[in-house]
N, C-alpha and C positions, 0 to 999 in steps of 0.2 A: 781525139784531142785537138787536132788541127781545126776541126769545125768549131769547137768551143773557143779556140784562140781567135778565129776569124770573127766570131760573134762578139767577143769581148773587145776586140780591136775596133770594130765598127761602132759599137756602143760608146766606147771611150772617145773616139774621134767626134762623134755627134755631141756628146756631153761637153767636150772641150770647146767645140765651135760655139755651142749655145752659151757656155759660160764666158767665153771671150767676148761675144757680142753683147751679152748682158753687162759685163764688167766695163767695156769701153763706152757703151751708150748710156749706162746707168738707167736702163729701161725700168719703169715702175719704181724708181728709187723714191722712197718717202722717208721722212724723218724717223718714223716708228719702225721702218722696215730694216732693222739692223740685226745682225746675228753676233752674239758673243762667242768668240772663238774659244772653244774648250771651257766655257763658263767664265772666262776672264772678262770683266766688264770694261777693262781698259783697252781691249783690242776688239773693235767693232768692225765687222765686214759686211759689205752688201751681198746680195744673193749671187751676183756674178762671181765674186771671189770664192764663195762657198762652193759653187758649182765647179769652178776651176780646180779647187782642191780635190773634190770628189772625182773629177775627170782625170786628174793626175794619178790618183790612187788606182783608178781603173786601168790607166795606161801601164802603170807598173805591173799590175796583175796580168795584163795581156802579154806584156813582154816576157814575164816569167813563164806563162803558158806556152808561148812560142819557143822558148828555149827548151822546155821540157818536151814539147812535141817534136822538135827537130832532133833532140838527143834520142828520143824513143825511135824515131824513123831511121836515124843513122844506126842505131843499135840493131834494128831488125834487118838491115841490109848486110850486116857483116856475115861472112861465110864462116861456118864452123871449121875449125882447124882440122885438116885431114892428116892422119898419121901416115908416114911413109912406110911402105912395106919393108920390113927388116929381112935379114938373111934367114932363109928357112933352114931348119935342122933336120 
């Protein structure tokens, strides 16, 4: 689970960096290169904003994977409760 969390973290970081660069520089921005956000023609986004949204969703997924991996790791390290020997009869 930790390996999958690492992979998703690295991919989301790369996607966020590429999206931020594309959003700031508006690289390859053309008048026809617009994305309708959820099909709404009033909200038009360039590719950088779309990549930032996808990278944000990947980051949320990787955070959830880290939480699950750390919980699982913490749960595996707990020692089973040992019973104290009682008085013998």
